[in-house]
All heavy atoms as a GROMACS GRO file, in nm:
protein
  636
    1MET      N    1  10.683   1.306   6.812
    1MET     CA    2  10.699   1.270   6.952
    1MET      C    3  10.848   1.266   6.989
    1MET      O    4  10.928   1.213   6.915
    1MET     CB    5  10.635   1.134   6.974
    1MET     CG    6  10.654   1.080   7.114
    1MET     SD    7  10.498   1.077   7.200
    1MET     CE    8  10.554   1.020   7.357
    2GLY      N    9  10.881   1.327   7.100
    2GLY     CA   10  11.021   1.333   7.143
    2GLY      C   11  11.063   1.206   7.215
    2GLY      O   12  10.991   1.107   7.218
    3LYS      N   13  11.180   1.211   7.277
    3LYS     CA   14  11.232   1.093   7.346
    3LYS      C   15  11.165   1.073   7.481
    3LYS      O   16  11.173   0.966   7.537
    3LYS     CB   17  11.382   1.105   7.373
    3LYS     CG   18  11.453   1.209   7.300
    3LYS     CD   19  11.595   1.220   7.344
    3LYS     CE   20  11.652   1.335   7.264
    3LYS     NZ   21  11.784   1.362   7.281
    4TYR      N   22  11.103   1.178   7.533
    4TYR     CA   23  11.041   1.169   7.665
    4TYR      C   24  10.891   1.193   7.653
    4TYR      O   25  10.847   1.266   7.565
    4TYR     CB   26  11.101   1.273   7.759
    4TYR     CG   27  11.250   1.258   7.777
    4TYR    CD1   28  11.338   1.346   7.715
    4TYR    CD2   29  11.304   1.155   7.852
    4TYR    CE1   30  11.475   1.331   7.729
    4TYR    CE2   31  11.442   1.138   7.866
    4TYR     CZ   32  11.526   1.228   7.805
    4TYR     OH   33  11.662   1.212   7.819
    5ASN      N   34  10.816   1.133   7.742
    5ASN     CA   35  10.673   1.154   7.749
    5ASN      C   36  10.649   1.279   7.835
    5ASN      O   37  10.628   1.268   7.956
    5ASN     CB   38  10.605   1.030   7.807
    5ASN     CG   39  10.455   1.040   7.803
    5ASN    OD1   40  10.399   1.130   7.740
    5ASN    ND2   41  10.390   0.950   7.872
    6VAL      N   42  10.658   1.395   7.773
    6VAL     CA   43  10.652   1.522   7.846
    6VAL      C   44  10.510   1.550   7.896
    6VAL      O   45  10.415   1.546   7.820
    6VAL     CB   46  10.702   1.638   7.755
    6VAL    CG1   47  10.683   1.773   7.822
    6VAL    CG2   48  10.848   1.618   7.716
    7SER      N   49  10.501   1.577   8.026
    7SER     CA   50  10.371   1.605   8.089
    7SER      C   51  10.338   1.753   8.081
    7SER      O   52  10.223   1.792   8.073
    7SER     CB   53  10.374   1.563   8.237
    7SER     OG   54  10.422   1.431   8.250
    8LYS      N   55  10.443   1.836   8.086
    8LYS     CA   56  10.422   1.981   8.088
    8LYS      C   57  10.542   2.048   8.023
    8LYS      O   58  10.656   2.004   8.042
    8LYS     CB   59  10.408   2.026   8.234
    8LYS     CG   60  10.368   2.169   8.252
    8LYS     CD   61  10.351   2.196   8.402
    8LYS     CE   62  10.261   2.314   8.424
    8LYS     NZ   63  10.224   2.327   8.564
    9SER      N   64  10.516   2.154   7.947
    9SER     CA   65  10.623   2.228   7.882
    9SER      C   66  10.622   2.372   7.934
    9SER      O   67  10.517   2.432   7.946
    9SER     CB   68  10.603   2.225   7.731
    9SER     OG   69  10.717   2.278   7.667
   10LEU      N   70  10.740   2.424   7.964
   10LEU     CA   71  10.753   2.559   8.017
   10LEU      C   72  10.850   2.634   7.928
   10LEU      O   73  10.964   2.591   7.908
   10LEU     CB   74  10.806   2.553   8.161
   10LEU     CG   75  10.836   2.683   8.232
   10LEU    CD1   76  10.709   2.764   8.256
   10LEU    CD2   77  10.904   2.656   8.364
   11ASP      N   78  10.808   2.746   7.872
   11ASP     CA   79  10.893   2.825   7.783
   11ASP      C   80  10.932   2.955   7.853
   11ASP      O   81  10.848   3.043   7.870
   11ASP     CB   82  10.818   2.854   7.652
   11ASP     CG   83  10.907   2.921   7.547
   11ASP    OD1   84  11.018   2.967   7.582
   11ASP    OD2   85  10.865   2.924   7.430
   12VAL      N   86  11.057   2.963   7.896
   12VAL     CA   87  11.106   3.086   7.962
   12VAL      C   88  11.214   3.153   7.880
   12VAL      O   89  11.299   3.225   7.932
   12VAL     CB   90  11.152   3.058   8.108
   12VAL    CG1   91  11.034   3.033   8.200
   12VAL    CG2   92  11.248   2.940   8.114
   13ARG      N   93  11.210   3.129   7.748
   13ARG     CA   94  11.305   3.198   7.660
   13ARG      C   95  11.276   3.347   7.664
   13ARG      O   96  11.160   3.388   7.671
   13ARG     CB   97  11.293   3.146   7.516
   13ARG     CG   98  11.348   3.004   7.501
   13ARG     CD   99  11.326   2.947   7.366
   13ARG     NE  100  11.183   2.919   7.347
   13ARG     CZ  101  11.133   2.856   7.243
   13ARG    NH1  102  11.212   2.813   7.147
   13ARG    NH2  103  11.004   2.834   7.234
   14GLY      N  104  11.382   3.426   7.664
   14GLY     CA  105  11.367   3.571   7.671
   14GLY      C  106  11.370   3.622   7.814
   14GLY      O  107  11.374   3.743   7.837
   15GLU      N  108  11.369   3.531   7.911
   15GLU     CA  109  11.374   3.570   8.053
   15GLU      C  110  11.515   3.550   8.107
   15GLU      O  111  11.587   3.463   8.061
   15GLU     CB  112  11.277   3.484   8.136
   15GLU     CG  113  11.133   3.492   8.092
   15GLU     CD  114  11.065   3.624   8.126
   15GLU    OE1  115  11.124   3.707   8.198
   15GLU    OE2  116  10.952   3.645   8.079
   16VAL      N  117  11.552   3.633   8.205
   16VAL     CA  118  11.682   3.618   8.270
   16VAL      C  119  11.659   3.584   8.418
   16VAL      O  120  11.548   3.600   8.468
   16VAL     CB  121  11.769   3.747   8.256
   16VAL    CG1  122  11.804   3.771   8.110
   16VAL    CG2  123  11.701   3.867   8.317
   17CYS      N  124  11.765   3.539   8.483
   17CYS     CA  125  11.754   3.500   8.624
   17CYS      C  126  11.701   3.617   8.706
   17CYS      O  127  11.737   3.730   8.678
   17CYS     CB  128  11.892   3.458   8.678
   17CYS     SG  129  11.933   3.290   8.627
   18PRO      N  130  11.616   3.589   8.802
   18PRO     CA  131  11.580   3.457   8.853
   18PRO      C  132  11.453   3.398   8.791
   18PRO      O  133  11.408   3.294   8.836
   18PRO     CB  134  11.558   3.483   9.001
   18PRO     CG  135  11.496   3.620   9.005
   18PRO     CD  136  11.563   3.695   8.890
   19VAL      N  137  11.395   3.462   8.692
   19VAL     CA  138  11.264   3.417   8.639
   19VAL      C  139  11.263   3.270   8.595
   19VAL      O  140  11.175   3.195   8.639
   19VAL     CB  141  11.214   3.512   8.526
   19VAL    CG1  142  11.085   3.460   8.465
   19VAL    CG2  143  11.194   3.653   8.580
   20PRO      N  144  11.356   3.222   8.510
   20PRO     CA  145  11.350   3.081   8.469
   20PRO      C  146  11.354   2.984   8.588
   20PRO      O  147  11.282   2.885   8.591
   20PRO     CB  148  11.474   3.064   8.380
   20PRO     CG  149  11.499   3.201   8.327
   20PRO     CD  150  11.465   3.293   8.441
   21ASP      N  151  11.438   3.016   8.686
   21ASP     CA  152  11.453   2.936   8.807
   21ASP      C  153  11.321   2.930   8.885
   21ASP      O  154  11.274   2.824   8.923
   21ASP     CB  155  11.561   3.003   8.893
   21ASP     CG  156  11.653   2.903   8.959
   21ASP    OD1  157  11.677   2.797   8.900
   21ASP    OD2  158  11.699   2.932   9.071
   22VAL      N  159  11.264   3.046   8.908
   22VAL     CA  160  11.141   3.058   8.986
   22VAL      C  161  11.024   2.989   8.916
   22VAL      O  162  10.947   2.914   8.978
   22VAL     CB  163  11.107   3.208   9.014
   22VAL    CG1  164  10.972   3.224   9.075
   22VAL    CG2  165  11.215   3.270   9.102
   23GLU      N  166  11.012   3.011   8.786
   23GLU     CA  167  10.903   2.949   8.709
   23GLU      C  168  10.917   2.797   8.704
   23GLU      O  169  10.816   2.724   8.710
   23GLU     CB  170  10.898   3.006   8.566
   23GLU     CG  171  10.855   3.151   8.560
   23GLU     CD  172  10.712   3.174   8.611
   23GLU    OE1  173  10.624   3.091   8.587
   23GLU    OE2  174  10.691   3.278   8.677
   24THR      N  175  11.041   2.747   8.695
   24THR     CA  176  11.064   2.603   8.695
   24THR      C  177  11.022   2.542   8.828
   24THR      O  178  10.952   2.441   8.832
   24THR     CB  179  11.214   2.571   8.667
   24THR    OG1  180  11.248   2.622   8.538
   24THR    CG2  181  11.240   2.422   8.670
   25LYS      N  182  11.061   2.608   8.939
   25LYS     CA  183  11.021   2.561   9.072
   25LYS      C  184  10.870   2.555   9.085
   25LYS      O  185  10.814   2.458   9.135
   25LYS     CB  186  11.076   2.655   9.181
   25LYS     CG  187  11.214   2.624   9.226
   25LYS     CD  188  11.239   2.700   9.354
   25LYS     CE  189  11.370   2.771   9.350
   25LYS     NZ  190  11.400   2.854   9.462
   26ARG      N  191  10.806   2.662   9.041
   26ARG     CA  192  10.660   2.673   9.050
   26ARG      C  193  10.592   2.558   8.971
   26ARG      O  194  10.499   2.495   9.020
   26ARG     CB  195  10.613   2.809   8.999
   26ARG     CG  196  10.463   2.832   9.018
   26ARG     CD  197  10.423   2.970   8.977
   26ARG     NE  198  10.482   3.070   9.067
   26ARG     CZ  199  10.519   3.191   9.030
   26ARG    NH1  200  10.506   3.230   8.906
   26ARG    NH2  201  10.569   3.275   9.118
   27ALA      N  202  10.643   2.532   8.850
   27ALA     CA  203  10.586   2.427   8.767
   27ALA      C  204  10.604   2.290   8.833
   27ALA      O  205  10.511   2.209   8.835
   27ALA     CB  206  10.650   2.428   8.629
   28LEU      N  207  10.723   2.264   8.887
   28LEU     CA  208  10.750   2.134   8.949
   28LEU      C  209  10.661   2.108   9.069
   28LEU      O  210  10.618   1.994   9.091
   28LEU     CB  211  10.898   2.125   8.991
   28LEU     CG  212  10.998   2.109   8.876
   28LEU    CD1  213  11.139   2.132   8.925
   28LEU    CD2  214  10.985   1.972   8.811
   29LYS      N  215  10.631   2.212   9.145
   29LYS     CA  216  10.548   2.196   9.265
   29LYS      C  217  10.405   2.153   9.230
   29LYS      O  218  10.337   2.092   9.312
   29LYS     CB  219  10.545   2.326   9.346
   29LYS     CG  220  10.673   2.347   9.423
   29LYS     CD  221  10.673   2.475   9.502
   29LYS     CE  222  10.807   2.492   9.571
   29LYS     NZ  223  10.825   2.628   9.626
   30SER      N  224  10.362   2.184   9.109
   30SER     CA  225  10.224   2.148   9.070
   30SER      C  226  10.217   2.013   8.997
   30SER      O  227  10.110   1.974   8.950
   30SER     CB  228  10.167   2.258   8.979
   30SER     OG  229  10.231   2.254   8.852
   31MET      N  230  10.330   1.943   8.990
   31MET     CA  231  10.334   1.817   8.914
   31MET      C  232  10.342   1.695   9.008
   31MET      O  233  10.378   1.707   9.123
   31MET     CB  234  10.454   1.818   8.818
   31MET     CG  235  10.438   1.925   8.710
   31MET     SD  236  10.582   1.940   8.604
   31MET     CE  237  10.568   1.791   8.505
   32LYS      N  238  10.305   1.580   8.951
   32LYS     CA  239  10.303   1.454   9.027
   32LYS      C  240  10.430   1.374   9.001
   32LYS      O  241  10.491   1.387   8.895
   32LYS     CB  242  10.183   1.370   8.984
   32LYS     CG  243  10.049   1.433   9.018
   32LYS     CD  244   9.936   1.344   8.965
   32LYS     CE  245   9.800   1.400   8.995
   32LYS     NZ  246   9.769   1.527   8.929
   33PRO      N  247  10.469   1.289   9.098
   33PRO     CA  248  10.587   1.202   9.078
   33PRO      C  249  10.576   1.121   8.950
   33PRO      O  250  10.470   1.070   8.916
   33PRO     CB  251  10.585   1.111   9.201
   33PRO     CG  252  10.513   1.191   9.305
   33PRO     CD  253  10.410   1.272   9.229
   34GLY      N  254  10.686   1.114   8.876
   34GLY     CA  255  10.691   1.039   8.750
   34GLY      C  256  10.666   1.125   8.627
   34GLY      O  257  10.700   1.086   8.517
   35GLU      N  258  10.606   1.242   8.648
   35GLU     CA  259  10.581   1.332   8.534
   35GLU      C  260  10.712   1.398   8.488
   35GLU      O  261  10.807   1.408   8.566
   35GLU     CB  262  10.478   1.437   8.570
   35GLU     CG  263  10.339   1.382   8.587
   35GLU     CD  264  10.232   1.489   8.608
   35GLU    OE1  265  10.259   1.590   8.676
   35GLU    OE2  266  10.122   1.471   8.555
   36ILE      N  267  10.712   1.442   8.363
   36ILE     CA  268  10.833   1.505   8.306
   36ILE      C  269  10.802   1.646   8.262
   36ILE      O  270  10.706   1.672   8.189
   36ILE     CB  271  10.889   1.421   8.190
   36ILE    CG1  272  10.940   1.286   8.246
   36ILE    CG2  273  11.001   1.495   8.117
   36ILE    CD1  274  10.985   1.187   8.144
   37LEU      N  275  10.887   1.738   8.309
   37LEU     CA  276  10.877   1.879   8.274
   37LEU      C  277  10.984   1.911   8.171
   37LEU      O  278  11.101   1.874   8.187
   37LEU     CB  279  10.896   1.967   8.398
   37LEU     CG  280  10.902   2.118   8.375
   37LEU    CD1  281  10.769   2.171   8.323
   37LEU    CD2  282  10.941   2.190   8.504
   38GLU      N  283  10.944   1.978   8.064
   38GLU     CA  284  11.037   2.024   7.960
   38GLU      C  285  11.046   2.176   7.975
   38GLU      O  286  10.945   2.244   7.971
   38GLU     CB  287  10.977   1.986   7.825
   38GLU     CG  288  11.047   2.044   7.705
   38GLU     CD  289  10.968   2.017   7.578
   38GLU    OE1  290  10.861   2.080   7.557
   38GLU    OE2  291  11.012   1.933   7.498
   39VAL      N  292  11.168   2.226   7.995
   39VAL     CA  293  11.187   2.370   8.012
   39VAL      C  294  11.272   2.423   7.896
   39VAL      O  295  11.383   2.376   7.874
   39VAL     CB  296  11.258   2.402   8.147
   39VAL    CG1  297  11.268   2.552   8.168
   39VAL    CG2  298  11.187   2.336   8.264
   40TRP      N  299  11.216   2.522   7.823
   40TRP     CA  300  11.289   2.587   7.714
   40TRP      C  301  11.358   2.710   7.770
   40TRP      O  302  11.292   2.795   7.830
   40TRP     CB  303  11.191   2.631   7.605
   40TRP     CG  304  11.129   2.521   7.527
   40TRP    CD1  305  11.024   2.442   7.567
   40TRP    CD2  306  11.164   2.480   7.396
   40TRP    NE1  307  10.994   2.353   7.467
   40TRP    CE2  308  11.077   2.375   7.360
   40TRP    CE3  309  11.260   2.523   7.304
   40TRP    CZ2  310  11.084   2.310   7.236
   40TRP    CZ3  311  11.266   2.459   7.182
   40TRP    CH2  312  11.179   2.354   7.150
   41ILE      N  313  11.490   2.720   7.750
   41ILE     CA  314  11.565   2.837   7.798
   41ILE      C  315  11.657   2.890   7.689
   41ILE      O  316  11.696   2.817   7.597
   41ILE     CB  317  11.648   2.804   7.925
   41ILE    CG1  318  11.748   2.690   7.895
   41ILE    CG2  319  11.559   2.768   8.042
   41ILE    CD1  320  11.852   2.669   8.001
   42ASP      N  321  11.694   3.016   7.704
   42ASP     CA  322  11.795   3.073   7.613
   42ASP      C  323  11.893   3.161   7.691
   42ASP      O  324  11.974   3.231   7.634
   42ASP     CB  325  11.731   3.152   7.499
   42ASP     CG  326  11.647   3.270   7.546
   42ASP    OD1  327  11.639   3.294   7.669
   42ASP    OD2  328  11.589   3.338   7.460
   43TYR      N  329  11.885   3.153   7.824
   43TYR     CA  330  11.976   3.229   7.909
   43TYR      C  331  12.081   3.131   7.962
   43TYR      O  332  12.047   3.042   8.041
   43TYR     CB  333  11.895   3.294   8.022
   43TYR     CG  334  11.975   3.382   8.114
   43TYR    CD1  335  12.042   3.494   8.065
   43TYR    CD2  336  11.982   3.356   8.249
   43TYR    CE1  337  12.114   3.577   8.148
   43TYR    CE2  338  12.055   3.438   8.335
   43TYR     CZ  339  12.121   3.548   8.283
   43TYR     OH  340  12.192   3.630   8.367
   44PRO      N  341  12.207   3.145   7.919
   44PRO     CA  342  12.311   3.046   7.954
   44PRO      C  343  12.324   3.017   8.103
   44PRO      O  344  12.347   2.904   8.142
   44PRO     CB  345  12.439   3.108   7.899
   44PRO     CG  346  12.395   3.199   7.790
   44PRO     CD  347  12.260   3.251   7.834
   45MET      N  348  12.308   3.118   8.188
   45MET     CA  349  12.320   3.100   8.332
   45MET      C  350  12.215   3.000   8.384
   45MET      O  351  12.241   2.924   8.478
   45MET     CB  352  12.303   3.235   8.401
   45MET     CG  353  12.346   3.236   8.542
   45MET     SD  354  12.524   3.246   8.547
   45MET     CE  355  12.542   3.270   8.722
   46SER      N  356  12.098   3.001   8.321
   46SER     CA  357  11.990   2.910   8.364
   46SER      C  358  12.027   2.764   8.340
   46SER      O  359  11.978   2.676   8.411
   46SER     CB  360  11.861   2.941   8.288
   46SER     OG  361  11.812   3.066   8.324
   47LYS      N  362  12.113   2.739   8.242
   47LYS     CA  363  12.156   2.603   8.211
   47LYS      C  364  12.231   2.542   8.330
   47LYS      O  365  12.233   2.420   8.348
   47LYS     CB  366  12.246   2.606   8.086
   47LYS     CG  367  12.267   2.471   8.023
   47LYS     CD  368  12.339   2.481   7.892
   47LYS     CE  369  12.479   2.528   7.910
   47LYS     NZ  370  12.570   2.499   7.801
   48GLU      N  371  12.293   2.626   8.411
   48GLU     CA  372  12.364   2.578   8.530
   48GLU      C  373  12.275   2.588   8.654
   48GLU      O  374  12.274   2.498   8.737
   48GLU     CB  375  12.491   2.661   8.551
   48GLU     CG  376  12.594   2.634   8.443
   48GLU     CD  377  12.694   2.748   8.427
   48GLU    OE1  378  12.719   2.818   8.526
   48GLU    OE2  379  12.744   2.766   8.315
   49ARG      N  380  12.200   2.696   8.665
   49ARG     CA  381  12.120   2.720   8.787
   49ARG      C  382  12.001   2.626   8.799
   49ARG      O  383  11.974   2.577   8.909
   49ARG     CB  384  12.072   2.864   8.790
   49ARG     CG  385  12.186   2.963   8.813
   49ARG     CD  386  12.135   3.100   8.834
   49ARG     NE  387  12.037   3.100   8.945
   49ARG     CZ  388  12.019   3.200   9.027
   49ARG    NH1  389  12.088   3.309   9.012
   49ARG    NH2  390  11.929   3.194   9.123
   50ILE      N  391  11.928   2.604   8.691
   50ILE     CA  392  11.808   2.520   8.699
   50ILE      C  393  11.842   2.377   8.745
   50ILE      O  394  11.779   2.328   8.838
   50ILE     CB  395  11.727   2.524   8.569
   50ILE    CG1  396  11.662   2.663   8.554
   50ILE    CG2  397  11.620   2.415   8.567
   50ILE    CD1  398  11.587   2.689   8.424
   51PRO      N  399  11.942   2.310   8.684
   51PRO     CA  400  11.975   2.175   8.733
   51PRO      C  401  12.013   2.172   8.882
   51PRO      O  402  11.975   2.080   8.953
   51PRO     CB  403  12.092   2.132   8.645
   51PRO     CG  404  12.071   2.208   8.518
   51PRO     CD  405  12.017   2.343   8.562
   52GLU      N  406  12.085   2.275   8.930
   52GLU     CA  407  12.121   2.280   9.072
   52GLU      C  408  11.996   2.288   9.157
   52GLU      O  409  11.983   2.217   9.258
   52GLU     CB  410  12.210   2.401   9.100
   52GLU     CG  411  12.351   2.388   9.046
   52GLU     CD  412  12.431   2.518   9.056
   52GLU    OE1  413  12.386   2.612   9.122
   52GLU    OE2  414  12.540   2.522   8.998
   53THR      N  415  11.903   2.375   9.119
   53THR     CA  416  11.777   2.392   9.193
   53THR      C  417  11.697   2.264   9.193
   53THR      O  418  11.645   2.220   9.296
   53THR     CB  419  11.694   2.505   9.128
   53THR    OG1  420  11.770   2.626   9.134
   53THR    CG2  421  11.562   2.525   9.199
   54VAL      N  422  11.685   2.202   9.075
   54VAL     CA  423  11.608   2.079   9.058
   54VAL      C  424  11.663   1.969   9.149
   54VAL      O  425  11.587   1.900   9.219
   54VAL     CB  426  11.612   2.035   8.910
   54VAL    CG1  427  11.564   1.893   8.891
   54VAL    CG2  428  11.530   2.131   8.825
   55LYS      N  429  11.795   1.951   9.150
   55LYS     CA  430  11.856   1.847   9.233
   55LYS      C  431  11.834   1.876   9.382
   55LYS      O  432  11.807   1.786   9.459
   55LYS     CB  433  12.005   1.835   9.201
   55LYS     CG  434  12.027   1.766   9.067
   55LYS     CD  435  12.172   1.768   9.024
   55LYS     CE  436  12.185   1.722   8.880
   55LYS     NZ  437  12.309   1.764   8.819
   56SER      N  438  11.840   2.004   9.421
   56SER     CA  439  11.819   2.039   9.562
   56SER      C  440  11.675   2.013   9.605
   56SER      O  441  11.647   1.994   9.722
   56SER     CB  442  11.858   2.186   9.588
   56SER     OG  443  11.760   2.273   9.536
   57MET      N  444  11.582   2.010   9.508
   57MET     CA  445  11.442   1.981   9.537
   57MET      C  446  11.415   1.830   9.536
   57MET      O  447  11.306   1.785   9.566
   57MET     CB  448  11.351   2.046   9.432
   57MET     CG  449  11.346   2.198   9.439
   57MET     SD  450  11.250   2.268   9.301
   57MET     CE  451  11.081   2.229   9.353
   58GLY      N  452  11.516   1.751   9.497
   58GLY     CA  453  11.504   1.606   9.496
   58GLY      C  454  11.454   1.547   9.365
   58GLY      O  455  11.416   1.431   9.359
   59HIS      N  456  11.453   1.628   9.259
   59HIS     CA  457  11.410   1.580   9.129
   59HIS      C  458  11.531   1.546   9.043
   59HIS      O  459  11.644   1.569   9.082
   59HIS     CB  460  11.322   1.684   9.060
   59HIS     CG  461  11.204   1.726   9.141
   59HIS    ND1  462  11.110   1.637   9.188
   59HIS    CD2  463  11.165   1.848   9.185
   59HIS    CE1  464  11.019   1.703   9.258
   59HIS    NE2  465  11.050   1.831   9.258
   60GLU      N  466  11.508   1.492   8.925
   60GLU     CA  467  11.616   1.441   8.841
   60GLU      C  468  11.619   1.510   8.706
   60GLU      O  469  11.518   1.517   8.636
   60GLU     CB  470  11.592   1.291   8.822
   60GLU     CG  471  11.695   1.219   8.740
   60GLU     CD  472  11.658   1.073   8.716
   60GLU    OE1  473  11.560   1.023   8.774
   60GLU    OE2  474  11.728   1.010   8.634
   61VAL      N  475  11.738   1.560   8.668
   61VAL     CA  476  11.756   1.618   8.535
   61VAL      C  477  11.790   1.502   8.442
   61VAL      O  478  11.892   1.436   8.459
   61VAL     CB  479  11.868   1.724   8.532
   61VAL    CG1  480  11.894   1.772   8.391
   61VAL    CG2  481  11.833   1.841   8.622
   62LEU      N  482  11.702   1.476   8.346
   62LEU     CA  483  11.724   1.366   8.253
   62LEU      C  484  11.821   1.403   8.141
   62LEU      O  485  11.905   1.324   8.101
   62LEU     CB  486  11.592   1.321   8.190
   62LEU     CG  487  11.484   1.271   8.287
   62LEU    CD1  488  11.353   1.249   8.215
   62LEU    CD2  489  11.531   1.144   8.356
   63GLU      N  490  11.809   1.528   8.094
   63GLU     CA  491  11.894   1.571   7.982
   63GLU      C  492  11.885   1.722   7.965
   63GLU      O  493  11.784   1.784   7.992
   63GLU     CB  494  11.844   1.504   7.853
   63GLU     CG  495  11.928   1.535   7.731
   63GLU     CD  496  11.876   1.470   7.603
   63GLU    OE1  497  11.778   1.395   7.606
   63GLU    OE2  498  11.936   1.500   7.498
   64ILE      N  499  11.996   1.779   7.918
   64ILE     CA  500  11.998   1.918   7.874
   64ILE      C  501  12.034   1.910   7.726
   64ILE      O  502  12.144   1.871   7.690
   64ILE     CB  503  12.100   2.004   7.951
   64ILE    CG1  504  12.068   2.002   8.100
   64ILE    CG2  505  12.101   2.146   7.897
   64ILE    CD1  506  12.173   2.069   8.187
   65GLU      N  507  11.937   1.942   7.642
   65GLU     CA  508  11.955   1.926   7.498
   65GLU      C  509  11.971   2.064   7.431
   65GLU      O  510  11.889   2.152   7.451
   65GLU     CB  511  11.830   1.856   7.441
   65GLU     CG  512  11.833   1.838   7.291
   65GLU     CD  513  11.701   1.779   7.238
   65GLU    OE1  514  11.609   1.752   7.316
   65GLU    OE2  515  11.694   1.763   7.115
   66GLU      N  516  12.078   2.080   7.354
   66GLU     CA  517  12.096   2.204   7.280
   66GLU      C  518  12.010   2.198   7.154
   66GLU      O  519  12.022   2.105   7.075
   66GLU     CB  520  12.244   2.223   7.244
   66GLU     CG  521  12.270   2.362   7.192
   66GLU     CD  522  12.418   2.401   7.197
   66GLU    OE1  523  12.498   2.332   7.261
   66GLU    OE2  524  12.452   2.503   7.137
   67VAL      N  525  11.922   2.295   7.139
   67VAL     CA  526  11.829   2.292   7.026
   67VAL      C  527  11.855   2.403   6.924
   67VAL      O  528  11.791   2.410   6.822
   67VAL     CB  529  11.680   2.298   7.073
   67VAL    CG1  530  11.642   2.168   7.139
   67VAL    CG2  531  11.656   2.415   7.166
   68GLY      N  532  11.953   2.488   6.954
   68GLY     CA  533  11.987   2.595   6.861
   68GLY      C  534  12.100   2.677   6.922
   68GLY      O  535  12.147   2.646   7.030
   69PRO      N  536  12.142   2.782   6.853
   69PRO     CA  537  12.246   2.868   6.910
   69PRO      C  538  12.190   2.935   7.034
   69PRO      O  539  12.090   3.004   7.029
   69PRO     CB  540  12.277   2.968   6.799
   69PRO     CG  541  12.167   2.953   6.698
   69PRO     CD  542  12.094   2.826   6.724
   70SER      N  543  12.252   2.907   7.148
   70SER     CA  544  12.210   2.962   7.278
   70SER      C  545  12.064   2.931   7.309
   70SER      O  546  11.988   3.016   7.357
   70SER     CB  547  12.234   3.113   7.284
   70SER     OG  548  12.370   3.139   7.279
   71GLU      N  549  12.024   2.808   7.282
   71GLU     CA  550  11.888   2.765   7.316
   71GLU      C  551  11.891   2.619   7.358
   71GLU      O  552  11.951   2.537   7.290
   71GLU     CB  553  11.798   2.784   7.193
   71GLU     CG  554  11.651   2.793   7.228
   71GLU     CD  555  11.568   2.834   7.108
   71GLU    OE1  556  11.557   2.956   7.083
   71GLU    OE2  557  11.516   2.744   7.038
   72TRP      N  558  11.828   2.592   7.473
   72TRP     CA  559  11.832   2.457   7.528
   72TRP      C  560  11.695   2.413   7.577
   72TRP      O  561  11.610   2.497   7.608
   72TRP     CB  562  11.929   2.450   7.647
   72TRP     CG  563  12.068   2.488   7.613
   72TRP    CD1  564  12.168   2.407   7.568
   72TRP    CD2  565  12.124   2.621   7.621
   72TRP    NE1  566  12.282   2.481   7.547
   72TRP    CE2  567  12.259   2.612   7.579
   72TRP    CE3  568  12.075   2.745   7.659
   72TRP    CZ2  569  12.344   2.722   7.575
   72TRP    CZ3  570  12.158   2.855   7.653
   72TRP    CH2  571  12.292   2.843   7.612
   73LYS      N  572  11.680   2.279   7.587
   73LYS     CA  573  11.563   2.220   7.653
   73LYS      C  574  11.617   2.136   7.768
   73LYS      O  575  11.711   2.057   7.748
   73LYS     CB  576  11.485   2.128   7.559
   73LYS     CG  577  11.396   2.201   7.464
   73LYS     CD  578  11.295   2.108   7.397
   73LYS     CE  579  11.355   2.027   7.286
   73LYS     NZ  580  11.256   1.951   7.208
   74ILE      N  581  11.561   2.156   7.885
   74ILE     CA  582  11.598   2.076   8.002
   74ILE      C  583  11.482   1.984   8.033
   74ILE      O  584  11.368   2.032   8.047
   74ILE     CB  585  11.631   2.165   8.124
   74ILE    CG1  586  11.741   2.265   8.090
   74ILE    CG2  587  11.670   2.080   8.244
   74ILE    CD1  588  11.773   2.364   8.201
   75TYR      N  589  11.510   1.854   8.041
   75TYR     CA  590  11.405   1.758   8.075
   75TYR      C  591  11.424   1.718   8.222
   75TYR      O  592  11.533   1.674   8.261
   75TYR     CB  593  11.418   1.633   7.987
   75TYR     CG  594  11.386   1.661   7.842
   75TYR    CD1  595  11.489   1.688   7.752
   75TYR    CD2  596  11.256   1.663   7.795
   75TYR    CE1  597  11.461   1.714   7.619
   75TYR    CE2  598  11.226   1.690   7.661
   75TYR     CZ  599  11.331   1.714   7.574
   75TYR     OH  600  11.304   1.741   7.443
   76ILE      N  601  11.318   1.733   8.299
   76ILE     CA  602  11.323   1.706   8.443
   76ILE      C  603  11.218   1.604   8.482
   76ILE      O  604  11.102   1.621   8.449
   76ILE     CB  605  11.298   1.838   8.522
   76ILE    CG1  606  11.401   1.943   8.483
   76ILE    CG2  607  11.301   1.811   8.673
   76ILE    CD1  608  11.361   2.085   8.516
   77LYS      N  609  11.261   1.501   8.553
   77LYS     CA  610  11.166   1.400   8.603
   77LYS      C  611  11.133   1.434   8.749
   77LYS      O  612  11.222   1.453   8.830
   77LYS     CB  613  11.227   1.261   8.594
   77LYS     CG  614  11.128   1.154   8.638
   77LYS     CD  615  11.187   1.016   8.619
   77LYS     CE  616  11.088   0.912   8.662
   77LYS     NZ  617  11.148   0.779   8.665
   78VAL      N  618  11.003   1.440   8.776
   78VAL     CA  619  10.955   1.471   8.911
   78VAL      C  620  10.964   1.345   8.996
   78VAL      O  621  10.910   1.241   8.960
   78VAL     CB  622  10.809   1.523   8.907
   78VAL    CG1  623  10.760   1.553   9.046
   78VAL    CG2  624  10.800   1.647   8.818
   79ASN      N  625  11.034   1.357   9.108
   79ASN     CA  626  11.042   1.245   9.204
   79ASN      C  627  10.948   1.272   9.320
   79ASN      O  628  10.914   1.387   9.349
   79ASN     CB  629  11.186   1.227   9.254
   79ASN     CG  630  11.276   1.174   9.144
   79ASN    OD1  631  11.235   1.098   9.058
   79ASN    ND2  632  11.402   1.213   9.146
   80GLY      N  633  10.909   1.164   9.389
   80GLY     CA  634  10.817   1.178   9.502
   80GLY      C  635  10.891   1.228   9.620
   80GLY      O  636  10.869   1.288   9.708
   0.00000   0.00000   0.00000
C-alpha cells in the first residue's frame, strides 16, 4: 500500500503531449471529490503540463514522485 489511498490509476507512459494531459483531464472528470488519481508518466513535458492543467481545473497536486529514470507518478486529489 502506498502513501495515498488511490481511487484510480492512469498509465500514460509511452505517450507524448497532448495525450497524457487529455487522458488526465478525462479521468478527473469521472471522479468524485476527495478521490485520488495516480498518473504514471515518462514524458518530461507532462511533469510540468499536467500539474498546470490540474490546478486550472481546481484540483490539487499532492506529489510528483520520481519512480525511475525519466519516470514519475503524479498524485492528484479531486476537489469539489
